C-alpha positions in Angstrom: 51.0 89.2 105.9 52.2 92.3 104.1 52.5 90.6 100.9 49.1 89.2 100.9 47.8 92.9 100.0 50.5 93.4 97.4 52.9 96.3 97.0 51.6 99.9 97.5 50.7 101.7 94.3 51.6 105.2 93.2 48.9 106.9 95.4 49.9 105.2 98.5 53.5 105.9 97.9 52.8 109.7 97.4 50.7 109.5 100.8 53.6 107.8 102.7 56.0 110.2 101.2 53.9 113.1 102.3 53.7 111.9 105.8 57.4 111.2 105.9 57.9 114.8 104.8 55.7 116.1 107.4 57.6 114.2 110.0 61.1 114.6 108.9 60.8 117.8 106.9 62.8 119.9 109.4 65.8 117.6 109.1 66.0 117.0 105.3 68.1 119.9 104.3 70.7 118.9 106.6 70.4 115.4 105.8 70.8 116.3 102.0 73.8 118.5 102.8 75.7 115.7 104.4 74.7 113.1 101.7 76.1 115.6 99.2 79.3 116.1 101.0 79.7 112.4 101.6 79.2 111.8 97.7 81.8 114.4 97.0 84.4 112.8 99.3 83.6 109.3 97.9 84.2 110.6 94.4 87.4 112.3 95.3 88.5 109.1 96.9 87.7 107.1 93.8 89.3 109.6 91.5 92.5 109.3 93.6 92.6 105.6 93.4 92.2 105.8 89.6 95.1 108.2 89.4 97.3 106.0 91.3 96.4 103.1 89.1 97.0 105.0 85.9 100.3 106.3 87.4 101.3 102.7 88.1 100.3 101.3 84.7 102.1 104.1 82.9 105.2 103.7 84.9 105.3 99.9 84.1 105.0 100.6 80.3 107.9 103.0 80.2 111.2 101.3 78.9 113.9 101.1 81.5 116.5 104.0 81.3 120.0 102.9 80.6 122.7 105.3 81.5 126.0 105.3 79.1 
């Protein structure tokens, strides 16, 4: 039934966004803060995995050390 009317246009999306801002406005700063912290932790985790992969690849490329 929703698709019978088509997708909402830009004006309708602004109205829906304004209503959402009025309803959830007092919680948005805390939600944005927690989202930012989550993204930072995710990026740190991905960087750690990339560092581990790079260390493994460079360790495999080194020739074996022979002791006399």
